[in-house]
Short mmCIF file of the C-alpha atoms (twelve columns), coordinates in Angstrom:
data_MODEL
# 
_entry.id   MODEL 
# 
loop_
_atom_site.group_PDB 
_atom_site.id 
_atom_site.type_symbol 
_atom_site.label_atom_id 
_atom_site.label_alt_id 
_atom_site.label_comp_id 
_atom_site.label_asym_id 
_atom_site.label_seq_id 
_atom_site.Cartn_x 
_atom_site.Cartn_y 
_atom_site.Cartn_z 
_atom_site.pdbx_PDB_model_num 
ATOM 1  C CA . ASN A 1  16.487 41.005 -54.462 1 
ATOM 2  C CA . ALA A 2  17.468 39.139 -51.330 1 
ATOM 3  C CA . LYS A 3  21.043 38.261 -50.428 1 
ATOM 4  C CA . GLY A 4  22.041 35.782 -47.742 1 
ATOM 5  C CA . LYS A 5  25.366 35.817 -45.871 1 
ATOM 6  C CA . LYS A 6  26.549 33.330 -43.254 1 
ATOM 7  C CA . GLY A 7  27.329 34.658 -39.816 1 
ATOM 8  C CA . GLY A 8  26.876 38.116 -38.411 1 
ATOM 9  C CA . ASP A 9  23.978 37.378 -36.087 1 
ATOM 10 C CA . GLY A 10 26.074 36.002 -33.232 1 
ATOM 11 C CA . GLU A 11 24.821 32.460 -33.755 1 
ATOM 12 C CA . GLY A 12 26.304 31.515 -37.133 1 
ATOM 13 C CA . GLY A 13 22.970 31.828 -38.966 1 
ATOM 14 C CA . THR A 14 22.187 33.593 -42.225 1 
ATOM 15 C CA . VAL A 15 21.762 37.354 -42.462 1 
ATOM 16 C CA . THR A 16 19.495 38.425 -45.331 1 
ATOM 17 C CA . PHE A 17 18.963 41.834 -46.881 1 
ATOM 18 C CA . ALA A 18 16.122 42.739 -49.249 1 
ATOM 19 C CA . LEU A 19 15.601 46.000 -51.099 1 
ATOM 20 C CA . SER A 20 12.174 46.455 -52.645 1 
ATOM 21 C CA . ARG A 21 10.155 49.009 -54.544 1 
ATOM 22 C CA . PRO A 22 7.310  50.049 -54.648 1 
ATOM 23 C CA . PRO A 23 6.965  50.098 -50.885 1 
ATOM 24 C CA . SER A 24 3.330  48.845 -50.687 1 
ATOM 25 C CA . HIS A 25 3.474  50.019 -47.086 1 
ATOM 26 C CA . HIS A 26 -0.037 51.466 -46.701 1 
ATOM 27 C CA . ALA A 27 -1.994 48.187 -46.897 1 
ATOM 28 C CA . CYS A 28 -3.257 47.095 -43.468 1 
ATOM 29 C CA . ARG A 29 -4.046 43.626 -42.133 1 
ATOM 30 C CA . SER A 30 -7.669 43.607 -43.220 1 
ATOM 31 C CA . ARG A 31 -7.812 46.057 -46.124 1 
ATOM 32 C CA . GLY A 32 -5.872 47.805 -48.837 1 
ATOM 33 C CA . SER A 33 -5.076 51.482 -48.409 1 
ATOM 34 C CA . GLY A 34 -3.229 54.295 -50.175 1 
ATOM 35 C CA . GLY A 35 -3.143 52.444 -53.484 1 
ATOM 36 C CA . CYS A 36 -1.595 49.352 -51.866 1 
ATOM 37 C CA . LEU A 37 -3.431 46.035 -51.965 1 
ATOM 38 C CA . LEU A 38 -0.883 43.814 -50.193 1 
ATOM 39 C CA . ASN A 39 1.827  44.809 -47.736 1 
ATOM 40 C CA . GLY A 40 5.075  43.442 -49.175 1 
ATOM 41 C CA . PRO A 41 7.379  44.341 -46.267 1 
ATOM 42 C CA . ALA A 42 5.068  42.803 -43.660 1 
ATOM 43 C CA . ILE A 43 4.490  39.665 -45.754 1 
ATOM 44 C CA . ALA A 44 8.254  39.228 -46.243 1 
ATOM 45 C CA . ALA A 45 8.969  39.804 -42.549 1 
ATOM 46 C CA . PHE A 46 6.431  37.231 -41.355 1 
ATOM 47 C CA . ARG A 47 7.646  34.758 -43.989 1 
ATOM 48 C CA . ALA A 48 11.225 35.211 -42.772 1 
ATOM 49 C CA . LEU A 49 10.067 34.363 -39.240 1 
ATOM 50 C CA . GLU A 50 8.253  31.279 -40.566 1 
ATOM 51 C CA . LEU A 51 11.477 30.179 -42.261 1 
ATOM 52 C CA . GLY A 52 13.427 30.439 -39.017 1 
ATOM 53 C CA . ALA A 53 14.666 34.016 -38.714 1 
ATOM 54 C CA . SER A 54 14.983 35.004 -35.076 1 
ATOM 55 C CA . ASN A 55 14.445 38.730 -35.730 1 
ATOM 56 C CA . VAL A 56 13.534 40.979 -38.659 1 
ATOM 57 C CA . ALA A 57 14.165 44.695 -39.142 1 
ATOM 58 C CA . ILE A 58 12.212 46.818 -41.616 1 
ATOM 59 C CA . LEU A 59 13.601 50.220 -42.605 1 
ATOM 60 C CA . ASP A 60 11.008 52.140 -44.611 1 
ATOM 61 C CA . VAL A 61 12.332 55.232 -46.414 1 
ATOM 62 C CA . ASP A 62 9.586  57.083 -48.274 1 
ATOM 63 C CA . ALA A 63 7.824  60.446 -48.395 1 
ATOM 64 C CA . HIS A 64 4.939  59.021 -46.320 1 
ATOM 65 C CA . HIS A 65 4.787  57.038 -43.087 1 
ATOM 66 C CA . GLY A 66 4.160  53.347 -43.707 1 
ATOM 67 C CA . ASN A 67 1.052  53.142 -41.554 1 
ATOM 68 C CA . GLY A 68 0.160  49.714 -42.923 1 
ATOM 69 C CA . VAL A 69 3.469  48.131 -41.944 1 
ATOM 70 C CA . ALA A 70 3.156  49.618 -38.474 1 
ATOM 71 C CA . ASN A 71 -0.376 48.187 -38.243 1 
ATOM 72 C CA . CYS A 72 0.658  44.729 -39.440 1 
ATOM 73 C CA . VAL A 73 3.715  44.239 -37.226 1 
ATOM 74 C CA . GLN A 74 2.768  46.129 -34.048 1 
ATOM 75 C CA . ASP A 75 2.077  42.971 -32.029 1 
ATOM 76 C CA . GLU A 76 5.126  40.967 -33.204 1 
ATOM 77 C CA . THR A 77 8.072  41.596 -30.893 1 
ATOM 78 C CA . ARG A 78 10.554 39.872 -33.240 1 
ATOM 79 C CA . ILE A 79 9.945  42.505 -35.935 1 
ATOM 80 C CA . ARG A 80 11.394 46.005 -35.534 1 
ATOM 81 C CA . TYR A 81 9.973  48.726 -37.779 1 
ATOM 82 C CA . CYS A 82 11.477 52.144 -38.496 1 
ATOM 83 C CA . SER A 83 9.860  54.671 -40.856 1 
ATOM 84 C CA . LEU A 84 11.878 57.618 -42.179 1 
ATOM 85 C CA . HIS A 85 9.506  60.014 -43.906 1 
ATOM 86 C CA . GLU A 86 8.804  63.682 -44.521 1 
ATOM 87 C CA . GLU A 87 7.212  65.784 -41.826 1 
ATOM 88 C CA . GLY A 88 3.501  66.355 -42.300 1 
ATOM 89 C CA . PRO A 89 1.934  69.710 -43.127 1 
ATOM 90 C CA . GLU A 90 1.771  72.282 -40.358 1 
# 
């Protein structure tokens, strides 16, 4: 679900929040990975930019790092990505 709220960004625009599951965060730009065919967070972030958002933040909370999101958004400076995940095996 996405919710919009006027103001809050310093320019009187709309601030939107989306909470989604499953994460689909392993799919990369050119291929599916980790059981994920499409990368929902990256698709939504780029769509938000197309619709006029000046910046997008993605907070990914899951047991695994969202390598696909990182891959998809690494060259887009208007998208900030943070992954909170479990530490890998030692």
